[in-house]
N, C-alpha and C positions, 0 to 999 in steps of 0.2 A: 527486423524492425526494434526500435526501443532504443539504441544506439543513441546519445547526445548529438548532436547537432547545431549549426547556424546558418548556413544555405542549403537550398536542396540539393545540391550537389553532394552534400554528406550523406543524402541517403538515395544512393543510385541503386545499391540491392536491396532495398525492401519493396516487398510483394512484387509484385508480374512489372516487367520491364515498362519503365516509362511511369509510373504510379507512385513513387518514391517519392514525399515531400519532407521539409524541414516544418512541425508544426510550434507556431511561436505561441503558446499557450500565454505566458507571463511576458510577452514583449513589449508590455502596456506598462511594468514595472521597471526600476532599475536592474533588477537581478532576473534575464531573460534566460543566464543559462540552469534555472530551478525549473522549466517547465518546455523547454526544448530539446523534444525527442521527434525522430523516425516515424514516419506514419505511411499509407499507402492511398491511396486518394485517386482509385478508376476516374475515367471519365463519362463511363455512364448507370450513375447510382440508380438505382430503383427508387421509384417515386412515392411509391407504398413500401410501410404504412407514413404516413403523415410524423416529422418529428417532434415529437412529445418529450419535455424532461419528466412528465408521470412516469415512462414507462421505465425510465432508470431507478425505479424501485426495486431494489431487492427481496425476492422470500425474504421472511423472518430467519429460516432454519436451513442452512445449506450445508454441503460440503462439495470440494472439485479438488484436482491435484492441480499443482501454482511450480510455475518457472517464473525464479526472480532475476531482475537485473538492475545492479545496484552501483550507482559513484556515490562514493561516503562523502567525499570534501571535491572541491573546487579544480582539481586535478584529473588527468582523463585515465584515473583507474578504474578499473572494472571488474566488478565481483558477480558471479551466479550461482546461484543453489536451485535445488528441487526439493519439492515437499508436497505436503497436504494441508490443508485451510479446514478449520469445519467453524464457522460462524452459526450464533445464536442469538440475534439479535431480540429473541424473545424474551430473555432472560440474562443481556450482560455480558456473553460469555464470546471468547474467540482464542483459537488456539491454532498455531502453526507446528506441524512435525516436520524438521527441515534433515535430510539425507541425502546429499552434504548442505550444509548453511550456507552464505557465504564464506565463510574463513574457511572451508572446506571439513569442517569438525559437524559430524548429527548433532542437531540442538533441536529442542523443545520451548517457542515461545507461548506464552497462555496471558491473557488479558482478562483478569477479576473487576467487574463493574464496582464504582464507588459511589458513598451516597453520603447523605449531612453529618453523619457519622464515623464512617468509613471511607479511607483513602483508596482511589483506584492504584491497581496494583500491575505491574507489567513483568513477569516471572520469565527465566531463561532457567533451564536444565541443559545441561554437557555434561562431559569428560575434562575433568581438570587436568590427568593425566591416564597413562595407561601402563600396566608392568604385565607384561607379557599376554593373558588370558584377562587378566583380572582389570576393571576400570574405576577410578577412583570419580566419584561423582561429585559435581557440584550445582548448587540451584542458588543462584540469587534475586533478588529482586528489589524495584525501585518504586515509588509514588510518581504517577504522571500525572500533569498538571499543564493548563492553559495558558502558552506566553501572555496572552492578551490580557484576563480577565482574573487567571489565577487559580482558577478553582477547579475540581479535580474533573479527569475525562474519562469516559465512561466508551466503549465497545461503537463503532459506527452506525450513526443509524442506517436501517434500512434504507430508507427514503435521505439520506443524507443531501445527494444533487439534488432532487426538490425543494428539500428546504432551503438551502444555500440560492438555490432559484427565487422563493419567495422573500428572503431577503437584502436580494436585486445586488449577488455576488457572481452568480453563474453566467458561462456562455454557451451559446451551440458555435460550436467550431465546423465541422463537417460531419458526412455522411462517409465514413472509409470502411475498409478492408483489413480485419486483423485476422489473420488464421483461417483465412478462409472464408468465415464469418463475416454479413455486412451488421455495421453496427454504426450508431450514434454516438461521437463524439462529444460531451460538454466537458468545462472545467471550470472550477471557483477557484478564486484568486483572492484570499486574505492576506490584507494591509495591515500587521498591528504600530500603531505609533506609540500608544500608551500602556502600560501595564500597571501591576497593583506595585511595582517597587519603582517609575519612575519612564521612561522614554525606553522603547524596547527597539524601533525600528525595526522591524521582522516581515518578512513575507511570506507565504503559504500559499503551496498552490497543488489544487487536488484536481484528478481527472479521472473520467468516466467511460470507459467505450462499452456501450447492452448492446446486447445482441436483438436484429430486427426478429428473429423470430423465421427469416428467412432461408436457413442452413439446417442442420443436424443440433443448435443449441437454441432452446428457448426463448421465446421473446422477453427481455430485463437481466438478463443474467448478465454478471456482467464479464464480457469476455480479457478484458485490460485495465489495470487500474495503476495509474502513475501519481508517487506524490512529489513535489519539492518544498526545499526551504532556505531562504537564505540565509541561516545563520546555523549553518550542517552539526550536528552531536551525533554523530553517527554511534556513537558508544551507549547514547541515552535517546534511543529512537528515533531518530531522525536526519537520514541522510537529505544531500543535497537535491540528489537525483535517483526515482527507486520505481520502477517498474514489474509489473508481477503479472502474468498469464496465466489465465485460470480453463480447463479443459475438465472432462470427466463428472461431470456434476451430477448430484443425488439432492434433489429434495426433499424437505421433510422433514418432522420429530426425528424418524429413524435416522438421516443422513447424521446426527450429531450425539445419539443417543451414548450415551458413559463416558465422555470425553472431558470435563470439567473437573475431575475431582482435584482439591490440594495435590500441590506437589505429595509425592513420597517422602522426597529426601526432605530434611530440616533447611528451607533456605533464609540465608541472611542478606540486610538490608542493606545496600551498598551505595555509595557514589561515584562516579566517574573515571575517578583513580583508577579503585577497588576492579571495578570492569575492564579497563584495558590491560590492566597486571595480569588478574586472575584467567582472563577467557579471552579475552581480544576483541569481542563479538559485539553486535550491539544494532546496528542496522534495521530497523524494525520497516516491514516491505510488506506490509498490508497495502 
């Protein structure tokens, strides 16, 4: 599952036979391709527990193994990666260690929260090039801002889908199976018409599949998260359609202890062109 789709027949290989469907989370927008992906919807979903957006809230601190499926732009080109995520919503940090990243290189992405006096920063650490066994490291960063209001952006809230629902933007889609786990699927669709610099005309879709707790994954943990952007810019963290699957959870302070030191290498503040030229990476896949 997770491949892009237009109709249900595109999803025949997703899930058990006959359960594959094309989930159209952004069908009400001008950009359905930023939210349409394959899901598995069996005909006999469990009645309990009752669906509740409150159950989608994540623990404040956890780690997990991750697998990413990323469409950087509106083409059919798909890239994949594997790694580990460390999420610390209590302190405003997030880190993803990829081996490999969607570029085929190992890479580490780190998000550091901002405040009224400090910008939010997205760091990428990787290898510029390699000579025999000697790796030439590269560390770059750029600030992250919201396209609608222009303010700094911190790591996602642990209850981000619940918060989206309280603002009237969330929608319950279905009870689905993800990697053998029963989940509830919610989507949050944000349309930006105006920004601090004028017209934006941009739509962003966030989707979350949280465990019902009926299998090996505790209730509420995110089994799958998908993000979409109508103005994709994969070198600055906004691919057109990006899905991450989560397994092997650890929950609590010990799961993230010692993971959020500042990068050891000197990091350069760069723009889009430098990222493309020197690293060729950028799809933020959380």
